[in-house]
C-alpha positions as CSV (number, residue, x, y, z in Angstrom):
1,M,0.1,-0.1,-0.1
2,L,1.1,3.2,-1.0
3,S,2.0,5.9,2.0
4,S,-0.6,8.2,3.0
5,T,1.4,11.2,1.2
6,L,2.1,9.5,-1.8
7,L,-1.6,8.7,-1.8
8,A,-2.6,12.3,-0.9
9,F,-0.2,13.2,-4.3
10,V,-2.5,10.7,-6.4
11,A,-5.6,12.1,-5.1
12,M,-4.4,15.8,-6.0
13,I,-3.7,14.5,-9.8
14,P,-7.0,15.4,-11.0
15,I,-6.8,19.0,-9.8
16,I,-3.3,19.4,-11.1
17,T,-4.3,17.8,-14.3
18,V,-6.7,20.6,-14.6
19,F,-4.7,23.3,-13.7
20,I,-1.9,22.5,-16.0
21,L,-4.2,22.0,-18.9
22,L,-5.9,25.2,-18.4
23,V,-3.8,27.5,-16.6
24,V,0.0,26.3,-17.8
25,L,-0.7,24.7,-21.3
26,R,-3.6,27.1,-22.1
27,W,-6.0,24.5,-23.3
28,S,-9.7,25.5,-24.0
29,A,-12.0,23.8,-21.5
30,K,-13.7,21.8,-23.8
31,Q,-10.1,20.1,-24.8
32,A,-9.0,19.7,-21.0
33,M,-12.0,18.5,-19.1
34,P,-12.4,15.3,-21.1
35,V,-8.9,14.4,-20.5
36,A,-9.2,15.3,-16.7
37,F,-12.3,13.1,-16.6
38,V,-10.6,10.1,-18.2
39,I,-7.7,10.5,-15.7
40,T,-9.9,10.6,-12.7
41,V,-12.2,7.7,-13.9
42,I,-8.6,5.4,-14.4
43,I,-7.4,6.7,-10.6
44,S,-10.8,5.7,-9.3
45,M,-10.9,2.6,-10.8
46,T,-7.6,1.4,-10.3
47,L,-6.1,2.8,-7.0
48,W,-9.3,3.5,-5.2
49,Q,-10.9,0.4,-6.8
50,V,-14.1,2.1,-6.9
51,P,-16.8,-0.2,-8.7
52,F,-17.6,0.9,-12.3
53,Q,-21.3,1.1,-11.4
54,Q,-20.3,4.0,-8.9
55,I,-18.4,5.9,-11.4
56,A,-21.0,5.7,-13.8
57,A,-23.8,6.8,-11.4
58,A,-21.6,9.6,-10.4
59,S,-21.1,10.6,-13.7
60,I,-25.0,10.6,-14.5
61,D,-25.3,12.7,-11.4
62,G,-23.0,15.1,-12.7
63,L,-24.5,15.4,-15.9
64,V,-27.9,16.1,-14.5
65,T,-26.0,19.2,-12.8
66,A,-24.4,20.0,-15.9
67,L,-27.7,20.4,-17.5
68,E,-28.9,22.6,-14.8
69,V,-25.8,25.0,-15.3
70,A,-26.5,24.9,-19.1
71,V,-30.2,25.8,-18.4
72,I,-28.8,28.7,-16.4
73,V,-26.5,29.9,-18.9
74,F,-29.3,29.5,-22.0
75,G,-31.7,31.5,-19.8
76,A,-29.4,34.4,-19.1
77,I,-28.3,34.8,-22.3
78,L,-32.0,34.3,-24.1
79,L,-32.9,37.2,-21.4
80,L,-30.5,39.5,-22.4
81,N,-31.0,38.8,-26.4
82,T,-34.6,39.5,-25.7
83,L,-33.8,42.6,-24.3
84,K,-31.3,43.3,-26.9
85,E,-34.0,42.6,-29.6
86,S,-36.7,44.8,-28.1
87,G,-34.6,47.9,-27.5
88,A,-34.4,47.8,-23.9
89,L,-30.7,46.9,-23.7
90,H,-30.1,50.2,-25.6
91,T,-31.8,51.9,-22.7
92,I,-30.2,50.2,-19.8
93,R,-26.8,50.8,-21.3
94,Q,-27.9,54.6,-22.0
95,G,-29.2,54.6,-18.1
96,F,-25.6,53.5,-16.9
97,S,-23.7,55.8,-19.1
98,G,-26.2,58.5,-18.0
99,I,-24.7,58.3,-14.3
100,T,-21.0,58.3,-15.4
101,P,-19.3,57.1,-18.6
102,D,-16.3,56.0,-16.6
103,R,-15.7,52.4,-17.1
104,R,-14.1,51.8,-13.5
105,I,-17.4,53.4,-11.9
106,Q,-19.7,51.3,-14.1
107,V,-17.7,48.0,-12.8
108,I,-18.3,49.1,-9.3
109,L,-21.8,49.8,-9.9
110,I,-23.2,47.1,-12.2
111,C,-20.7,44.0,-11.4
112,W,-20.1,44.7,-7.6
113,L,-23.3,46.3,-6.3
114,F,-25.9,44.7,-8.7
115,G,-23.9,41.4,-9.0
116,T,-23.9,40.8,-5.4
117,F,-27.5,41.3,-5.2
118,L,-28.3,38.6,-8.0
119,E,-25.6,36.5,-6.1
120,G,-28.0,36.7,-3.0
121,A,-31.0,35.9,-5.0
122,A,-30.0,33.2,-7.5
123,G,-26.4,31.9,-6.6
124,W,-25.1,28.9,-8.3
125,G,-22.8,31.0,-10.6
126,A,-25.9,32.5,-12.1
127,P,-24.9,36.4,-11.4
128,A,-21.7,36.1,-13.5
129,T,-23.9,34.8,-16.6
130,I,-26.2,37.8,-16.3
131,I,-23.4,40.2,-15.1
132,G,-20.9,39.6,-18.2
133,P,-23.3,39.9,-20.9
134,L,-24.7,43.1,-19.5
135,L,-21.2,44.8,-19.4
136,I,-20.4,43.9,-23.0
137,A,-23.9,45.6,-23.9
138,V,-23.0,48.7,-22.1
139,G,-19.7,48.7,-23.9
140,F,-17.0,46.5,-22.3
141,P,-14.8,44.0,-24.2
142,A,-16.1,40.5,-23.7
143,L,-13.0,39.2,-21.9
144,A,-13.0,42.3,-19.3
145,A,-16.7,41.8,-18.7
146,V,-16.0,38.1,-18.0
147,M,-12.8,38.6,-15.6
148,V,-14.9,41.4,-13.4
149,A,-18.0,39.3,-13.3
150,L,-15.8,36.2,-12.0
151,M,-14.5,38.4,-9.4
152,L,-18.0,39.3,-8.1
153,Q,-18.1,35.3,-7.2
154,S,-16.1,36.1,-3.8
155,A,-17.4,38.0,-0.6
156,P,-21.3,37.5,-1.6
157,V,-21.0,33.8,-2.4
158,S,-21.1,32.6,1.0
159,F,-24.6,34.0,1.1
160,G,-25.9,33.1,-2.4
161,A,-29.3,31.8,-3.1
162,V,-30.6,33.2,0.3
163,G,-28.1,31.5,2.6
164,T,-28.0,28.4,0.8
165,P,-24.1,27.7,1.4
166,I,-24.5,28.3,5.1
167,I,-27.8,26.8,5.9
168,T,-27.5,23.7,3.5
169,G,-23.8,23.4,2.9
170,V,-22.4,24.0,6.4
171,G,-25.7,22.8,8.0
172,S,-26.0,19.5,6.4
173,G,-22.4,19.1,6.6
174,L,-22.4,19.5,10.7
175,E,-25.8,18.1,11.3
176,G,-26.3,14.7,13.1
177,S,-22.2,14.4,14.3
178,T,-21.8,13.3,17.9
179,I,-19.0,15.8,18.4
180,V,-20.9,18.8,16.9
181,E,-23.8,17.8,19.2
182,Q,-21.9,17.6,22.2
183,F,-20.1,21.0,21.5
184,V,-23.4,22.8,20.7
185,N,-25.1,21.4,23.8
186,A,-22.1,22.4,25.9
187,Q,-22.4,25.9,24.5
188,G,-26.5,25.9,25.5
189,I,-27.6,27.0,22.1
190,P,-29.9,25.2,19.7
191,F,-27.8,23.8,16.5
192,S,-29.6,26.5,14.3
193,S,-28.2,29.2,16.3
194,F,-24.7,27.7,16.2
195,I,-25.0,27.8,12.5
196,A,-26.2,31.5,12.7
197,E,-23.1,32.5,14.7
198,I,-21.1,30.8,11.9
199,G,-23.0,32.8,9.5
200,A,-22.0,36.0,11.3
201,Q,-18.5,35.3,11.7
202,V,-18.3,34.5,8.0
203,A,-19.8,37.9,7.4
204,I,-17.3,39.9,9.6
205,F,-14.3,38.0,7.8
206,H,-15.8,38.7,4.1
207,G,-16.6,42.3,5.4
208,I,-13.1,43.0,6.1
209,I,-11.7,41.1,3.0
210,G,-14.5,42.0,0.7
211,T,-14.2,45.7,1.0
212,F,-11.0,45.6,-1.3
213,I,-12.5,43.3,-4.3
214,P,-13.9,46.7,-6.1
215,L,-10.2,48.1,-6.0
216,F,-9.1,44.7,-7.4
217,M,-11.6,44.9,-10.0
218,V,-10.6,48.3,-11.2
219,A,-7.0,47.9,-10.9
220,M,-7.1,44.8,-13.2
221,L,-9.4,46.4,-15.7
222,T,-7.1,49.3,-16.3
223,Y,-4.1,46.8,-16.4
224,F,-5.6,44.2,-18.8
225,F,-7.6,46.4,-20.9
226,G,-6.1,50.0,-20.7
227,E,-4.4,51.7,-23.5
228,N,-1.5,52.2,-20.9
229,R,-1.8,48.7,-19.2
230,S,-1.5,50.7,-15.8
231,F,-2.7,49.5,-12.4
232,S,-2.4,53.2,-11.1
233,E,-5.4,54.2,-13.5
234,G,-7.5,51.8,-11.2
235,L,-6.0,52.4,-8.2
236,S,-6.8,56.6,-8.9
237,V,-10.5,55.6,-8.0
238,W,-9.7,54.3,-4.7
239,R,-11.9,56.4,-2.9
240,F,-15.2,55.4,-4.8
241,A,-13.7,51.6,-4.9
242,L,-13.5,51.5,-1.1
243,F,-16.8,53.6,-0.9
244,G,-18.5,50.9,-2.9
245,G,-17.0,48.3,-1.2
246,L,-18.0,49.4,2.5
247,A,-21.4,50.3,1.0
248,Y,-21.9,46.5,0.6
249,T,-19.7,45.0,3.1
250,I,-21.0,46.7,6.3
251,P,-24.9,46.3,5.8
252,S,-24.1,42.8,4.6
253,A,-22.3,42.2,8.0
254,V,-25.3,43.7,10.0
255,V,-27.6,41.8,8.4
256,A,-25.7,38.6,9.1
257,I,-25.4,39.3,12.6
258,I,-29.1,40.7,13.4
259,L,-31.0,38.5,10.8
260,G,-28.9,35.3,10.0
261,P,-27.4,34.2,6.7
262,E,-30.5,34.0,4.4
263,F,-30.2,37.8,3.3
264,P,-26.6,39.2,3.6
265,A,-25.6,39.2,0.0
266,L,-29.4,40.0,-0.9
267,L,-29.7,43.2,1.1
268,G,-26.2,44.0,1.3
269,G,-26.1,44.6,-2.7
270,L,-29.6,46.5,-2.4
271,I,-28.7,48.5,0.3
272,G,-25.4,49.3,-1.3
273,L,-26.9,50.2,-4.9
274,A,-29.2,52.3,-2.9
275,I,-26.3,54.3,-1.0
276,V,-23.8,54.4,-4.0
277,I,-25.8,55.4,-7.0
278,P,-27.2,58.5,-5.5
279,A,-23.9,59.6,-4.1
280,A,-22.4,58.7,-7.9
281,K,-24.9,61.2,-9.3
282,K,-23.9,64.0,-6.8
283,G,-20.4,63.3,-7.6
284,L,-19.3,61.7,-4.4
285,F,-15.9,60.4,-4.4
286,M,-16.1,60.4,-8.1
287,P,-13.0,60.8,-10.0
288,K,-12.8,64.2,-12.2
289,H,-10.8,62.4,-15.1
290,E,-13.0,59.6,-16.8
291,W,-11.3,56.5,-17.8
292,D,-12.4,54.3,-21.0
293,F,-11.0,51.5,-23.2
294,P,-9.0,52.1,-26.1
295,D,-11.0,52.8,-29.4
296,E,-12.8,49.6,-30.2
297,K,-11.2,49.1,-33.6
298,N,-7.9,48.8,-31.6
299,W,-9.3,46.0,-29.2
300,N,-7.1,42.9,-29.3
301,P,-9.2,40.0,-31.0
302,E,-9.2,37.7,-28.0
303,W,-10.9,40.2,-26.1
304,L,-13.9,39.9,-28.5
305,S,-17.3,38.1,-28.0
306,H,-18.6,35.8,-30.7
307,I,-22.2,37.2,-29.8
308,S,-23.4,40.9,-30.7
309,F,-25.0,42.6,-27.7
310,H,-24.9,45.8,-29.3
311,M,-28.1,47.8,-30.5
312,D,-27.8,49.1,-33.8
313,D,-31.6,49.9,-35.1
314,P,-32.3,53.2,-33.8
315,S,-35.9,52.4,-34.2
316,K,-35.7,50.2,-31.3
317,N,-34.7,52.8,-28.6
318,S,-37.9,53.6,-27.4
319,V,-38.3,51.7,-24.4
320,S,-38.6,53.8,-21.0
321,N,-36.0,53.3,-18.2
322,I,-38.5,52.0,-15.8
323,K,-39.7,49.4,-18.5
324,A,-36.4,48.3,-19.4
325,W,-35.6,47.4,-15.9
326,I,-38.7,45.3,-15.2
327,P,-37.5,42.1,-16.6
328,Y,-34.3,42.1,-14.2
329,T,-36.3,43.4,-11.3
330,L,-39.0,40.3,-12.0
331,V,-36.3,38.0,-12.0
332,A,-34.9,39.4,-8.8
333,F,-38.1,39.2,-7.1
334,L,-39.0,35.8,-8.5
335,L,-35.8,34.3,-7.3
336,I,-36.4,35.8,-3.8
337,A,-40.1,34.5,-3.9
338,I,-39.2,30.8,-4.5
339,K,-36.7,30.4,-1.5
340,V,-38.9,32.3,1.2
341,D,-40.7,29.6,3.3
342,F,-43.6,32.3,4.3
343,L,-45.0,32.3,0.7
344,P,-46.8,29.6,-0.9
345,F,-44.5,29.1,-3.8
346,A,-41.8,26.9,-2.0
347,N,-44.1,24.1,-1.8
348,W,-45.2,24.5,-5.5
349,I,-41.5,24.5,-6.7
350,Q,-40.8,21.4,-4.4
351,A,-43.3,19.7,-6.3
352,S,-41.4,19.9,-9.5
353,E,-38.5,17.8,-8.2
354,V,-37.5,14.9,-10.6
355,T,-35.3,12.4,-9.0
356,L,-33.4,9.2,-10.2
357,E,-33.0,7.1,-7.1
358,H,-30.2,4.5,-6.5
359,I,-28.5,5.0,-10.0
360,F,-27.3,1.6,-11.3
361,N,-28.3,0.1,-7.8
362,T,-25.7,2.5,-5.9
363,D,-26.2,4.8,-3.1
364,I,-26.1,7.7,-5.5
365,S,-29.3,9.7,-6.5
366,A,-29.7,12.4,-8.7
367,S,-32.5,15.0,-8.7
368,S,-33.1,18.4,-9.8
369,V,-36.1,20.8,-8.6
370,V,-36.8,21.9,-12.1
371,L,-38.5,25.2,-11.3
372,D,-35.6,26.1,-8.8
373,I,-33.2,26.5,-11.4
374,P,-32.6,30.0,-11.9
375,G,-32.4,29.6,-15.8
376,V,-36.2,28.6,-16.0
377,I,-37.0,31.8,-14.3
378,F,-34.9,33.6,-16.7
379,I,-36.7,31.9,-19.5
380,A,-40.0,32.6,-18.2
381,V,-39.4,36.3,-17.8
382,S,-38.2,36.4,-21.4
383,L,-41.3,35.2,-22.4
384,F,-43.2,37.6,-20.7
385,A,-41.1,40.3,-22.1
386,I,-42.4,39.5,-25.5
387,L,-45.9,40.8,-24.1
388,L,-44.2,43.6,-22.0
389,Y,-42.5,45.0,-25.1
390,R,-44.9,43.7,-27.9
391,M,-42.4,42.0,-29.5
392,K,-42.5,40.3,-33.0
393,L,-42.4,36.5,-32.9
394,S,-39.5,36.6,-35.1
395,S,-37.6,39.1,-32.8
396,Y,-37.9,36.2,-30.1
397,T,-37.1,33.7,-32.5
398,R,-33.7,35.3,-33.3
399,A,-33.1,35.5,-29.6
400,V,-33.6,32.0,-29.2
401,K,-31.6,30.6,-32.1
402,Q,-28.6,33.0,-30.9
403,S,-28.9,31.8,-27.5
404,F,-28.7,28.0,-28.2
405,K,-25.9,28.7,-30.7
406,T,-23.8,30.1,-27.8
407,V,-24.5,27.7,-25.2
408,S,-23.8,24.6,-27.5
409,G,-20.1,25.9,-27.7
410,A,-19.9,25.4,-24.0
411,M,-21.6,22.1,-23.3
412,V,-18.7,20.0,-24.3
413,A,-16.8,21.3,-21.4
414,L,-19.8,21.3,-18.9
415,L,-20.6,17.6,-19.9
416,F,-17.0,16.5,-18.7
417,S,-16.4,19.0,-16.1
418,V,-19.2,18.5,-13.5
419,P,-19.2,14.7,-14.0
420,M,-15.4,14.5,-13.3
421,V,-16.1,16.4,-9.8
422,Q,-18.9,13.9,-9.0
423,V,-16.2,10.9,-9.8
424,F,-13.8,13.0,-7.6
425,I,-16.0,13.6,-5.0
426,N,-18.0,9.9,-4.7
427,T,-14.8,7.6,-4.3
428,N,-15.5,7.0,-0.8
429,D,-17.4,3.9,-1.8
430,N,-14.7,1.5,-2.8
431,F,-12.8,-1.8,-2.1
432,S,-9.6,-0.5,-1.2
433,G,-10.6,0.8,2.3
434,L,-9.6,4.3,1.7
435,E,-11.4,7.7,2.3
436,S,-12.7,9.5,-0.5
437,M,-10.1,11.4,-2.7
438,P,-10.9,15.0,-1.4
439,L,-11.2,14.0,2.3
440,L,-7.8,12.0,2.1
441,L,-6.1,14.9,0.7
442,A,-7.6,17.4,3.4
443,E,-6.7,14.9,6.2
444,E,-2.9,14.9,4.9
445,L,-2.9,18.5,4.8
446,A,-4.3,18.7,8.4
447,N,-1.6,16.5,9.7
448,G,1.3,18.3,8.2
449,V,0.5,21.9,9.1
450,G,-0.5,21.4,13.2
451,A,-0.9,24.7,14.5
452,Q,-1.0,26.6,11.3
453,W,-4.2,25.1,10.4
454,P,-6.3,28.3,10.6
455,F,-3.8,29.5,7.7
456,V,-4.7,26.6,5.6
457,S,-8.4,25.9,6.3
458,P,-9.4,28.6,3.9
459,A,-7.4,27.0,1.1
460,I,-9.2,23.5,1.9
461,G,-12.5,25.3,1.3
462,A,-11.3,26.9,-2.0
463,I,-10.1,23.5,-3.3
464,G,-13.5,22.1,-2.5
465,A,-15.1,24.8,-4.4
466,F,-12.6,24.3,-7.3
467,V,-13.4,20.8,-8.0
468,A,-17.1,20.9,-6.9
469,G,-17.7,24.0,-8.5
470,S,-20.0,25.3,-5.6
471,N,-19.2,26.8,-2.2
472,T,-22.2,24.7,-1.0
473,V,-20.8,21.3,-2.2
474,S,-17.5,22.4,-0.6
475,N,-19.2,23.0,2.7
476,M,-21.1,19.9,3.0
477,M,-17.7,18.0,2.1
478,F,-15.5,19.6,4.6
479,S,-17.2,21.4,7.3
480,L,-17.4,18.1,9.6
481,F,-13.7,17.6,8.7
482,Q,-12.9,21.1,9.7
483,F,-14.8,21.0,12.8
484,G,-12.9,17.6,14.0
485,V,-9.6,19.2,13.1
486,A,-10.4,22.0,15.1
487,D,-11.7,19.9,17.8
488,Q,-8.1,17.7,17.8
489,L,-6.1,20.9,17.7
490,L,-8.3,22.7,20.7
491,M,-9.3,25.4,18.5
492,S,-12.6,27.4,18.2
493,P,-14.6,25.1,15.6
494,L,-16.5,28.3,15.0
495,I,-13.8,30.2,13.6
496,I,-12.2,27.0,11.7
497,V,-15.7,26.1,10.1
498,A,-16.1,29.9,9.0
499,L,-12.8,30.2,7.4
500,Q,-13.9,27.0,5.4
501,A,-16.7,28.9,4.2
502,I,-14.8,31.9,3.7
503,G,-12.3,29.7,1.2
504,G,-15.2,27.8,-0.4
505,A,-16.4,31.2,-1.6
506,A,-13.2,32.2,-2.8
507,G,-12.7,29.3,-4.7
508,N,-15.5,30.3,-7.0
509,L,-12.9,32.6,-8.5
510,I,-11.4,29.9,-10.4
511,C,-14.0,27.2,-10.3
512,V,-14.0,25.6,-13.7
513,H,-17.9,25.3,-14.2
514,N,-18.1,28.9,-13.1
515,V,-15.6,30.3,-15.5
516,V,-17.2,27.9,-18.3
517,A,-20.7,29.1,-17.7
518,A,-19.6,32.9,-17.5
519,S,-17.3,32.6,-20.6
520,A,-20.2,31.0,-22.6
521,S,-22.9,33.5,-21.6
522,S,-20.4,36.2,-22.9
523,G,-19.6,34.4,-25.9
524,V,-15.9,33.9,-25.0
525,F,-14.6,30.3,-25.7
526,G,-11.2,29.1,-25.1
527,K,-9.9,31.6,-23.0
528,E,-10.8,29.8,-19.7
529,G,-7.0,29.4,-19.0
530,I,-6.4,33.1,-19.4
531,L,-9.3,34.1,-17.0
532,M,-8.1,31.4,-14.3
533,R,-4.7,33.0,-14.3
534,R,-5.9,36.1,-13.9
535,M,-8.2,35.2,-10.9
536,L,-5.2,33.8,-9.0
537,I,-4.4,37.3,-8.4
538,P,-7.6,38.1,-6.2
539,L,-7.7,34.2,-4.8
540,T,-4.1,34.6,-3.4
541,F,-5.0,37.9,-1.8
542,Y,-8.4,36.3,-0.5
543,L,-6.9,33.2,1.0
544,T,-3.8,34.8,2.3
545,F,-6.1,37.7,4.4
546,A,-8.6,35.2,5.7
547,G,-5.7,33.0,6.8
548,A,-4.1,35.7,8.4
549,M,-7.2,36.6,10.4
550,G,-7.7,33.0,11.4
551,I,-4.5,32.7,12.7
552,I,-4.8,35.8,14.8
553,T,-8.2,35.1,16.1
554,I,-7.0,31.7,17.1
555,H,-3.5,32.5,18.6
556,G,-3.6,36.0,19.4
557,F,-1.9,39.5,17.9
558,H,1.7,38.5,18.5
559,L,4.5,37.6,16.2
560,N,3.3,34.6,14.0
561,T,2.4,33.8,10.5
562,G,-0.8,35.8,11.0
563,T,0.6,39.1,11.6
564,I,3.5,39.0,9.6
565,S,1.1,38.3,6.6
566,L,-1.4,40.8,7.5
567,S,1.6,43.5,7.8
568,I,2.7,42.5,4.4
569,L,-1.0,42.7,2.9
570,T,-1.4,46.1,5.1
571,I,1.8,47.6,3.2
572,I,0.6,46.3,0.0
573,I,-2.8,47.8,0.3
574,I,-1.6,51.1,1.7
575,S,1.2,51.3,-0.9
576,A,-1.6,50.8,-3.7
577,I,-3.7,53.9,-2.3
578,I,-0.7,55.9,-2.3
579,I,-0.1,55.2,-5.7
580,G,-3.7,55.6,-6.6
581,E,-3.9,59.0,-4.8
582,R,-0.7,60.3,-6.7
583,K,-2.2,59.1,-10.0
584,R,-5.4,60.8,-8.8
585,R,-4.0,64.2,-8.2
586,E,-1.9,63.9,-11.5
587,L,-5.0,63.2,-13.7
588,E,-6.9,65.8,-11.7
589,G,-4.2,68.4,-12.6
590,E,-4.3,67.4,-16.2
591,H,-8.2,67.9,-16.1
592,K,-7.7,71.3,-14.9
593,T,-5.3,72.2,-17.5
594,T,-7.4,71.1,-20.3
595,L,-10.4,73.2,-18.7
596,A,-8.4,76.2,-18.2
597,P,-9.7,79.1,-20.6
598,P,-6.9,80.0,-23.0
599,S,-4.7,83.1,-22.0
600,Y,-4.4,86.0,-24.3
């Protein structure tokens, strides 16, 4: 039998394969994911001795999930194409441009604040599939739109889909365990209150780290897509970026502490929009020098979408601003309504569940609550838009055809990536006597780091989200394991499990099916590796910051890994602000010179 270290390395091979093929060799996802799937199956059948029926059943389960993701992508694109055909998209574009033509500010308003609101309503990667195309419609290069849309999949993800990652992910992961019950009873609180406390701690950690994500967005936007390839041009709006960050993170944390984990992202995004949009209109913290992309004719071909979201027909531009936003408002309302227990919709939705039980006589079952898939709501609202905008059937037919064409380009990657994840996760049922691949990998890491576990804990959550494509699933897989490690090391289980949820949220930045889905909805194909490499920048920041806070919370504020890491991060942040402030003053000086009247 191989040593535990070597077994852990073998368990890591599927993840390493995906990383090397996508990030290092720059293969497209539709090329890389079939290879990764085959390698995962071979390892499962040989070393782990997983029965073929188990692998086949896990693959079927993965296919069901992949089809759900495809429906989300198709619905998001269809709704946007419908708005394009009706002329509403032109109005939305003009509305955001009316607040400010500055692309940096538009990113904070559309992507960060509207995106976090959508994350709280829908989750499951759906917000990025909406925000990416919307940014393209506003005038962003497609690759830039996908990049920043993926970055919103961080701070709000722990509370996405009305608290599902905490309530279902952490809750079901811990429920029924003896050591958890003993701990909760010793605290003298109900289990639900313990889960709410974890959610509150997660919101506090996110509130500190997430505040800086808008600054990352604008800095990376101006560097990768600006004419001058300058981080400082993005950093120069540091005041508005931090204002936008705090406008979400503070309300989000307060809501989590007072109301629980269901509504921090939802209400945080909504409150943030209510604060920041009026402030932007009044010029509060706004830059005097506006920033835009280079002239479109000079864009790199790899920036472009295979879909046209631009409005070219002036006759379609007569939709009012309120009417243009009705479909997205209706989407948000319906996504909330189907999740809230006190409304009758929840029971109706649950009745639409379709289940395949004990696939191939295994313990694996696949189910889908059809009406609970956000894509179904997108499609329903797109049909309503026909009546709302009095569209011709031929226009809607064009929207449907274009949407099918886009989704078909991403299906190969989805049909292999999600089944690969399910095979990887379901290696616990085997003849080798080994733990499942992800659990064995996590245990080996725990044995190696000891007192430094709070620093590593978020990375475990991120690995889980990377392979599973979901913070919820990562929390289900690893919450009990994280609780057990905390118990063995005499650390606070509440803090360690909260760090797991933080890492699981950050892992969404690079999880394959999120990248594939967001890219597909924006008509970007074969650039998954580029996007994942760029997402490693905010991911490293997030995991390092979370780990540092975890170490300090557990071991105190003396010289340790946490204080050293936090000091380095603080220096980086302060340096970025100083650079940004210098650039802001420089640009404002140029702006004043430009506006100065000529002297005679």
